[in-house]
N, C-alpha and C positions, 0 to 999 in steps of 0.2 A: 587513498582513502583509509581511514581507520577501521578497525574491526567493529562490526555491528554486534552489539550485545544487548540491545534494548528492544527485543522482539515483542510485538503485541498483536493480538487478534482484533478484528473489528468488533465493535460493541453489538453488531448484529449477529454475531456468532453465538447463538443461544444454545439451549439444551438440545440434544438429539443430533443436529447437524453441525454442531460446533467444531467438530474435527474435520469437516469438509470446507475449509476456509483457507484464505491466504493470511500470512502474517507480514507485517512491515516493521522495519527498523529504520531509524533516521540518524544522520550525522549532520554536521553543519552544511555540507554541500551535496549530499546524496540521500536517496531513499532506496532501500533494498526490499525486495519482495521474495517470499518463499512459500512453498506449499506446507501447510501445517501438518499434513499427514506424513511428510518426508522431510523434516527440518534439517537433516544432515546432507541432503542432496543440494544441487545447484541453486543459486539465487540469481535473481535479475536485479541489476543495480542501475539506477537512473539518476541523472542530475536533478536536483530539487525542482528547478524551473520546469523541466520536461514533465515530471510527475504531477506538478501542480496543474499544468495545461491539460494533462490526461484527465485528472479528476474533474476539472471544470467542464470538459467536453462530456464526460460521462453524466454529470449532473444535469447538463442542458445541451444535448446534441444539436439543437436548432440554433444555438447561439443567441437566444432571446435575452436582451439586457434585463437585468434584475435590479430592483430598487435596492439601494444600500442604506 
């Protein structure tokens, strides 16, 4: 996997608690996650498909089909 250099915070990281957030970076095949308070420490890296499944589950843990 190539070096991740496009780190970004969630748009929900507003004023005040904006430093208490995770950041993500993406490549063609992976998504990396790190703690915004300690960006030089370890990162977690996931295949894109696994991270997409994770986000889908977080958005709707009941698995309710949504209209498209």
